N, C-alpha and C positions, 0 to 999 in steps of 0.2 A: 204869271201867274205862280201859284204858290205852289210852295213845293210838297212830295205828298212820300217823299223816303230820299234820308240823307244814308250813303253810308260814306263812313269816315276810320278808314286805313285798318279794314277789313282786313285778316290774317289768316289763316286759315292753314293748321298741320295737324297728319296721320301718321299716328306711329302704325309701322307695319310687325310683320307674325316675326316671336318670337324665330333671330336665324336671317331676317330674310332685311340684307341692306341695301344700302343706293348712296349713287355719292351726286352728289349737293359740292357744285364748284372741285372741283377735285376732294370735293373731302367726306369720308364714307361718314353714310349717318344713320341709327334706324326710322327713324322722320323722313319722310315726305311732306316738301312744304309744295301747299297746292295756289293758295296766295298769297303777297307779303306784302299785303298794304291800297286794298283798291276802295280809293274815293268814286264818288258818286253822287249827284244829283241831280233825285229829276219827280219834276213838277206832275200836279193834278190834271189828268187826262191823257195824257204824255205819253207817243205810242217810242218805244225806245224799244233797235230790237241788237242783243248781242255777236258776234264773233271770234271763230278766233282760234288757233290749232287746236288739237282733241289731243284733249289732256290740261286745257290753262282756267282750269276751274272758275266755265263758264258755269257747267251745273250745277253744283257746289253754291257758289254766289245766288245763283235762285232759293236750293235750299237754307240757307242758310238766313233768310228773305219772308221765308217763306217758312219758320223756323225750326224746320224742320232737322234743324242741326244747330252745334254754336259755333261762334269765331274762336279759335287763338284766342283772337285781341282783337279793338276796335267792334263798332258798335252802325246800329246799320236800326237807323230811327225810322222809325210806318207815324206820319202824323204828331212830331214831336216824339211821339216817346219806343223808347229801345224794343228789338224786340226779341225775347229767348226764348217765343212761343210757338205752330201756330191760332191766329186768328180768326174768328168770321167774315175779318174785315180782310182778307184774305181765296182766291183760288187758285183752283193749280191742276195746269193740265201739261200730263208728263206724254210721253213718247210714243209707250207703251200704252192701251189702249185701258186699260185699270179699272172696266166694267167687270161688275160686278155676274158672273155667271149664270144666277141664279135669278135675278133680277132682268126682266125684259125691259125695254129702252125706259119707255112712264117710272119704272117705280126707277130707275138704274136714275134717271135725272133730278126723281125729289127725292132723293136720301136724301143734298144735305139739308135741307127743310126741314125730312121728315125728322132727322140729328139735333135741325130748331125743334121740334117741339111741332112746325106751325100744319093746324088740323090740315086735317087730309081737303077736302075738300079743296080750299086758296090754294093747297100745292096740287093736288092734280087741274087746274086751273094754270096754271106760272108748268107745270112740265107740259103739260097737252097747249098751249102760246109757244112755245123752244119747237119742242115739235114740229109744229107746224111753220114755226120762221124760217125753222134746218130742213125742209120739206122730208119729211119723216112723216107726216100725220099719221101715215097709212103702213105704215112702222111700227108705229105706237108697241103692241103688242108682237116682239119679235126681239130673241135672246137672243142675247151675244154673237152665237158661231150660230147664228140664223144670218148674217148684220154683215155689209163687206168692208173692205177697212176704211172706204172715206163713212162711212157710217154711221159706221162702233168710235170714231174719232169725233162725227159732226155728237152723238151722241154725247161725249165724250165732254167737248167741248160746252152741248147745252147744260150739262149738269153742276160744273165749276159756273158757268154765268143767273144759274138759278136760283139760290142767295143771291147773286144782288152786288157783288163783292166790288166795293175796295179798287185792288188790283189787282189783277190777276196775269201767272204765269207763267208762261211759254217754255217746255224745254224740246225744244224741234219738235213738237208735234203732228207732223207732215212732214217727215223723215223716209216713212216708212211704206209714200203713201205712191203709184207712179203717178208722173206727170204730167198728165190732164187731170185729176185727180189731186195730186195742191194744185197743181190754178184759180180749180173749180174755188178751193175750201181758203186757199188764201183771198179768193174777192167777196168769198160770204161773211167772214171774218170782218173785214175793212169795213162791210154792209152795217158787224150785229156794230160792229164796236164805234161806227163816224155819229150809230144813236146813242148811245150811254152817252159817263163820264173814267169810263172805266181806263185808268194809268195799266198799263199790257205792259208788260216786261219778256218777249219774247230768244230764245237763244237759235240760235241757227247756225249751220256748213254753212248752206248758201247764202255766195251775197245777191247773187237778182232776190231771194226772198228775203232781205236782208236792208234792198233798197226799196224794194216796191213798197214794204208794208208800212216804214219805217218814219217817224215824223223827223230824233235821233239814232244813228247808229254805233253802238260802242263797244271800237278796237282795244280784246286786250292784248296784255300778250302772251311771249310762250309762259311757260312755268317753271316757278311759280308766275301769279299770271296780277299782271297791274289792269289797270288801266292808260295804255298806253297812248288813246286819241279821241278822241271823238265830231265824229261830223257828220252836221246838218244840211238833211235831205232837200235840199232846193224840191225840188219836185208838186203839184199842186194835188193840189187834192178838190174831189173826190176823182179820185185812181179810178185805174181800168186797167186786161189785159197789152188793152193799144200803149199806155207811156216805155214799154221793153218797149217799143222799136223806136225809142227819138234820139236822140242826138243826147240832153240832157239829160238820163236816164241811163242814160255808156258812159258819157263825164260822170257823173256818183257812179257811178261802176272801178270805175277809174282811181278814181278818190281813197277809196276802200282798197282795194287790193294793195294800193300803193304803199293803202299803208299798215297793210295783212301778211304782205309776201313775204320778207325776213322774217319774222315769228314764223309764217311757217315754215320758212327753210329750218332757222335756229332750234323749229320742236325736231326734223325730225334730223338732225345733224346728233340732238341728245337721245332719241330710236334710236339708232348707231350704237353710239356708246352704247346705252342701260344694255342694249343686246350682245359689246366684246366682256363690258365687267359680268355681265350674268351668266357668260362664260368662260 
């Protein structure tokens, strides 16, 4: 399969505000290194999940792919071209629902197409089809405050898919949902993705979610983040909730946790040291 995204030694540092300092390997600095050289290759149509300790740069990495921020050094390529700004080839679903409160569900989904100057009749047709796909046809005229959290996130995902992106970036999109709604949306996301050629990069803190969704899991180290290991998920598709109770699922979970647990402990130790230094 052809390579869709390539990350070549991507590094990212943030400068702290005046008067703020942090210790990096015992050295006091006014910069925080979040990513320390991420190398990663993602093939077309792949569903890749990323796990890692809090603060390891997972979301920052997505932002660089999405063109929302630039790397300090290194390059990410999309179809062989460097990414330096947002592109219509990429859709983004955030942890927060990020819907426009003054637009109803139909109008929210139409937004990206509207920005592309797609005629009203055509964009309404696309939006109505996605509303039906997500089971929201009866809620087309509801505003975000009239929808549950799960419904709002359905609308957000539908809006991202409306422009038929080559790449869909998802930053913990189900984190704020209850367990039952989260599992329903995981199933719906897989069902819809399997009918497209979209490449998905999905950040999560849930190992079970990462395994259930992914073709491969990228395990990031504690800050500064790099790819510690890539784990192939050897579970058949299509998948449903029953696969979570199999020995194969448990084996994959063990592999991911075995790679991740040391990084989580390191991150916790770093937080404790940072807390002591801040005092």
